[in-house]
Phi, psi and omega in degrees: 000135184276147169284149172230120186241126176263139182234091172296131180225150166241018175072016175286162171304320185290326178296318175296319178302320182293315179300318174304321183289317185295324176292329173292317188289335183244023192304325189262005187231149178294129192212131177257121175259124177249113179269116192241123174240134183247133175227154179237157187275343173220178185287333177269105185301324176296312179298317181300321181287334182277334181274154178300145189255299187310125178090343182287133188296316176295320179300309185301321182294314173295326177294311179303319176292330173297307188288325176295320181297317179296320179300316179294334177293310178305315178296318184294320175307309179302306184298332179272006170069030175271063184253046176302118181293342180281351185254133172241145180234128180236137181254147178223128177247119191240135171266113186177181167267151190309304192298309177300320178300311177304312184299314180299317179295314180310317184283311185296320183260358178060055188283138179284316194210145171250134177235125180212171179281157175292323184222164181241222183298330181272041182305126177228137183287347184284337180232150185283321184232137174294157184299322184299317181299312173303314177304312184301313186289331178272321186265337180268070194282355181261011181209134178289159183222136171251128180258118188252113175292157186296331189262007179290141174289136179274090176197162175296140179293140173257336178216124175248124179269128185236087180289141180206149179255002183053042184273329179237155177294145184262155178247140176305311180299334174287337185253000180305323181290321182290317181296323178301306184295323181291325182289314185295328183263358190048050181262149171274146173256124180262108181279108189256113176248123178263114189285136173245355176214165183288332179225151172288141176278175183305319176299315177297321177297319177291326180282333175297308184297323177299315184298315181297330174294321177290328183264010191294337180267009180245171173267092181240152182228163183247139176222136181237134176232146171257127181191142184285346179233123185289322178295322181294317179293316169303313179307306182299317178295310178302313180290322184289324182259005180050047171299162187254350183193142177242129180248137177228150161263125184275101173283122190301131181068016187249289187272292185300317192284343179254336192250321182283357180252151187303142009261349186296338175305332175300340178280348184271122174249339174297341183299338188297327189232346190242132175287150184250129169266109179260107171262182186228141170295103188291354179276353179244000000 
């Protein structure tokens, strides 16, 4: 069965790096890559979508820029010898706002995974993640996303850190993407628990047992840390071990809504080098 991977791009270096990462991650598997660029006719997206488009000089210029940029990406893929016979590339130029365009393509093309950069053209050192990356992780809840920082190594992950408090029951279908990446990369999964109490309660013990049952056919290991800050503990663990990926189940209004937005985002340091796999709690 072929994978279908969506690659949003704004033609920035970070977006190209994410494309490079995605082609490496799926290098051994039949994959259709959909490279998406979204454009608007004016800086004001609401005004742009409300006004007539076709024939408008600004619209036509932006449309040409979008299509030309996508053509150049295809040329670059050829020049960098990414001629993997298992890979097919298709380009999409869309007049829309970015989130709605991504949701639309995910639905129409039955996309398996989104792979994108942490930031785009408006790259700022003051924030860990650009607004588009945060919105995609939060709002596109029916498709997992890998967010790739510019400094991430282009290689298959060897160790994926999965932090959890064992607070809610796990579902097999929520973790299928984590297991797939671990198996294709022959990576170990580190189940990282940051202790907030000396002992797990009965509910946490049940959830821990369920997670281990789901992961039993993977190479997973358990680690427990004591720390007053969950994020600081993850930072130390990932950086000290030079882990290759961090995976989360995004519980609505829980992780990304509270941590990846200012000011707590400043606490995250592993984002500089390590891709994040955001999966979704299917109950939300």
